[in-house]
C-alpha positions in Angstrom: 128.6 178.3 189.2 130.8 177.7 186.2 129.0 176.3 183.2 130.0 172.8 182.0 132.6 173.0 179.2 130.2 171.8 176.5 127.7 174.6 177.5 130.4 177.2 177.4 131.3 176.0 173.8 127.7 176.4 172.5 128.0 180.1 171.5 131.2 179.3 169.6 129.6 176.3 167.8 126.6 178.3 166.9 128.8 181.0 165.5 130.8 178.5 163.4 127.6 176.9 162.1 126.2 180.3 161.1 129.5 181.2 159.3 129.4 177.9 157.4 125.8 178.5 156.2 126.5 182.1 155.2 129.8 181.3 153.5 128.5 178.3 151.5 126.1 179.7 148.9 127.0 176.9 146.5 125.4 174.3 148.7 122.3 176.4 149.2 122.0 177.2 145.6 122.2 173.6 144.5 118.8 173.0 146.1 117.2 175.5 143.7 119.1 174.8 140.5 116.1 173.2 138.7 115.9 173.1 134.9 113.8 176.2 135.0 116.4 178.0 137.1 119.2 177.0 134.8 117.3 178.3 131.7 115.9 181.5 133.3 118.5 183.6 131.4 117.6 182.1 128.0 116.0 185.2 126.5 118.7 187.5 127.9 121.6 185.7 126.2 122.7 185.8 122.6 122.0 182.6 120.7 124.7 181.5 118.2 123.1 179.8 115.2 125.6 177.2 114.0 125.7 176.7 110.3 126.0 173.1 109.0 128.4 173.7 106.1 125.7 172.7 103.6 125.3 175.9 101.6 121.7 175.3 100.5 120.5 174.4 104.0 122.4 177.2 105.7 121.0 179.9 103.3 117.4 178.7 104.1 118.1 178.6 107.8 119.7 182.1 107.8 116.8 183.5 105.9 114.1 182.1 108.2 115.9 182.7 111.5 116.6 186.3 110.3 113.0 187.0 109.6 111.3 185.0 112.4 113.4 184.6 115.5 112.5 187.2 118.2 113.2 185.4 121.5 116.7 186.6 121.9 119.6 188.3 120.0 121.2 185.9 117.5 124.4 185.6 115.5 125.5 183.1 112.9 128.7 181.0 113.4 130.6 178.1 111.9 131.0 174.6 113.5 134.6 175.5 114.2 133.5 178.6 116.2 131.0 176.5 118.1 133.8 174.1 119.2 135.8 177.1 120.5 132.8 178.8 122.2 130.7 175.9 123.5 132.2 176.1 127.0 131.2 179.8 127.3 128.3 180.5 129.6 127.7 183.8 127.6 125.9 182.0 124.8 123.2 179.5 123.8 123.6 177.6 120.6 121.1 176.5 117.9 122.8 173.6 116.0 121.8 170.8 113.6 122.4 167.5 115.3 122.2 163.9 114.0 120.1 161.5 116.1 121.3 157.9 116.1 119.3 154.7 116.6 120.1 151.9 119.1 122.1 150.2 116.4 124.3 153.3 115.9 122.7 154.3 112.5 122.2 158.1 111.9 118.5 158.4 111.6 117.1 162.0 111.9 118.5 165.5 111.8 117.2 167.8 114.7 117.5 171.5 115.1 118.6 171.7 118.7 119.1 174.5 121.2 121.7 174.0 124.0 123.1 176.1 126.7 126.8 176.9 126.6 129.1 176.0 129.4 127.0 173.0 130.6 129.1 170.1 129.2 132.4 169.1 127.7 130.7 167.7 124.6 127.6 168.6 122.7 125.9 165.4 123.9 126.5 166.5 127.5 125.1 170.1 127.2 121.8 171.2 128.7 119.1 170.9 126.0 116.6 173.7 125.7 114.4 172.4 122.9 114.8 170.2 119.8 112.8 169.8 116.6 113.2 167.2 113.8 114.0 168.7 110.4 114.8 165.8 108.0 116.3 162.4 107.5 120.0 162.2 108.5 121.1 161.4 105.0 119.2 164.2 103.2 120.1 167.6 104.7 119.2 170.2 102.2 116.2 168.4 100.8 112.5 168.8 101.4 112.9 170.6 104.7 113.8 173.7 102.8 110.1 174.1 101.8 109.1 173.8 105.5 112.0 175.7 107.1 109.8 178.7 108.1 107.4 176.4 109.9 110.3 174.5 111.5 111.9 177.7 112.9 108.5 178.9 114.1 107.8 175.6 115.8 111.2 175.5 117.5 110.6 179.0 118.8 107.1 178.1 120.0 108.4 175.1 122.0 111.4 177.0 123.3 108.9 179.3 125.1 106.9 176.6 126.8 107.3 175.9 130.5 106.9 177.7 133.8 106.0 181.4 133.3 106.1 180.9 129.5 109.8 181.8 129.5 111.6 178.5 129.9 111.9 175.5 127.7 110.7 171.9 127.1 112.5 169.1 125.4 110.7 168.2 122.2 112.1 164.7 122.3 109.9 163.9 125.3 106.8 165.5 123.7 106.6 163.1 120.7 104.1 160.8 122.4 101.7 163.7 122.7 100.2 165.0 119.5 99.4 168.5 118.5 95.9 168.5 117.0 94.5 172.0 116.4 91.1 172.1 114.8 91.6 172.1 111.0 88.0 173.4 110.6 87.3 174.0 106.9 91.0 174.3 105.9 92.1 172.5 102.7 94.7 169.9 103.2 97.2 168.8 100.6 98.9 165.5 101.4 102.0 164.5 99.5 101.3 160.9 98.2 104.6 159.7 99.7 103.4 161.0 103.2 100.5 158.5 103.5 100.9 154.9 104.5 99.8 152.6 101.6 97.1 150.8 103.8 95.2 154.0 104.6 91.6 154.0 103.2 91.1 157.3 101.5 87.4 156.9 100.9 86.9 158.8 104.2 88.6 161.9 102.9 86.3 164.9 102.4 86.3 167.2 99.5 88.9 169.5 101.0 91.4 166.7 101.7 93.6 166.2 98.6 96.7 164.2 97.6 99.3 165.1 95.0 102.7 164.1 93.9 105.5 165.5 96.2 106.6 168.2 93.7 103.0 169.5 93.2 102.2 169.4 96.9 105.4 171.3 97.8 104.6 173.9 95.2 101.1 174.5 96.5 102.5 174.9 100.1 105.3 177.2 99.0 102.8 179.6 97.4 101.5 180.3 100.9 98.0 179.7 99.8 95.4 181.0 102.3 93.6 178.3 104.4 95.8 175.5 103.1 97.7 172.9 105.2 100.6 170.9 103.8 101.9 167.5 105.0 105.5 166.8 106.0 106.7 163.4 107.3 110.1 162.9 108.8 111.6 159.4 109.0 114.9 157.8 108.3 115.8 157.5 104.6 115.9 153.7 104.9 113.6 153.1 108.0 113.9 149.9 110.1 111.4 148.4 112.4 111.4 150.4 115.6 112.5 153.7 114.0 110.4 156.7 114.8 108.3 158.6 112.2 106.8 162.1 112.9 103.9 163.4 110.8 103.1 167.1 110.5 100.5 169.4 109.0 101.7 173.0 108.7 99.8 176.1 107.7 100.9 177.5 104.4 99.9 181.0 105.3 100.8 181.1 109.0 103.5 178.4 109.3 101.9 176.9 112.5 101.6 173.3 113.4 98.1 172.0 113.0 98.9 168.4 113.5 101.9 166.5 114.9 102.1 162.9 116.0 104.8 160.2 116.1 104.7 156.5 115.9 107.1 153.6 115.6 107.6 152.1 112.2 106.8 148.4 112.1 104.0 146.0 111.4 101.2 147.7 109.4 102.6 151.1 110.2 105.2 152.3 107.7 106.6 155.8 107.5 103.7 158.2 107.0 100.2 159.2 108.1 98.4 156.1 109.5 94.7 155.4 109.6 94.7 156.6 113.2 96.3 159.9 112.2 93.7 160.4 109.4 90.8 159.6 111.8 92.1 162.1 114.4 92.4 164.8 111.7 88.9 164.2 110.4 87.5 164.3 113.9 89.1 167.8 114.4 87.4 169.2 111.3 84.1 171.1 111.6 82.6 170.9 108.2 79.1 172.3 107.5 
C-alpha cells in the first residue's frame, strides 16, 4: 500500500529540520551568551589603558598599572586611539569615565573596564568593572595618593564572579559594604572625610583625625598597620548625589571599608555615624 503523501514527506521534513539546526549555530549560541560567557576571554585579551590627557593623572596611572596589573597583558593608548579601536573585539579597554547625575551634571570620575566591539559608543559597550576615583571636576587631585589602592581594587573586582575569572559591575555593588576586620590597625581620618555631626567621643586610641595634607602624608609613607580614609563625592554635592567612603591599607593597598550613601538630610559627604559604628564593631581591641 502506498503511504499517504504527508507520511512520504516526513523523512524529507526531518532532514530539512536537522539541516536548519546544524546550520544555525548563531541561534543556538544566543541561548548561552550570558554575561559570564561574553567575558570568558577577559584574561586572554590585551587591555588598552586609555590615558586621560591630564599629565599628572596619567603618570600616576601608568606607574600603578605598570607595577600592579597582572590579569592580562596591557598597553597604554590615547583617547584618539580608543576611538579608532573601540569596535575591535581584540581588546578590552580601561578608561576614565565621567558619571552624570539625573540633572545632567558631571559628578564622579570612574575608572572603567569595557569590552571592545560590543557597542557603537562607550556608553553602549559591555562593562566589566568600574571603580570611583575622584570628583568629576578634580581629576589629578587627591586620588593620586590612593592610585595604587584604586588599581588594586579594580583588579580585585574584575576577578569576581563565576569561577573567579569573570567580572562584576561595581556600580551595582555600592549598596553592599566591604567591612574587613580592622583589628588593632591604626586609622587616620582626614578631617574633611567625616560628617560634622559624627560624635567622635566613641573613637578609640588608635582612631585619629588630621588635616588632609598630614593624613595623606601618613598614608603615602606606607606605614605598617595604618588605614587611611578617602571619600569620593561630587565637588559641589546636591541632595540625592552619592558619596562613597573608603579605608585603604597604607602597606597593602587593600580595601578595609567601603560603603556608599546618598547625600541629604543629616548625611553630608563623608563618613556617617553609621559608618563609624560599623568600623568600631569590626575592631578587636584587647
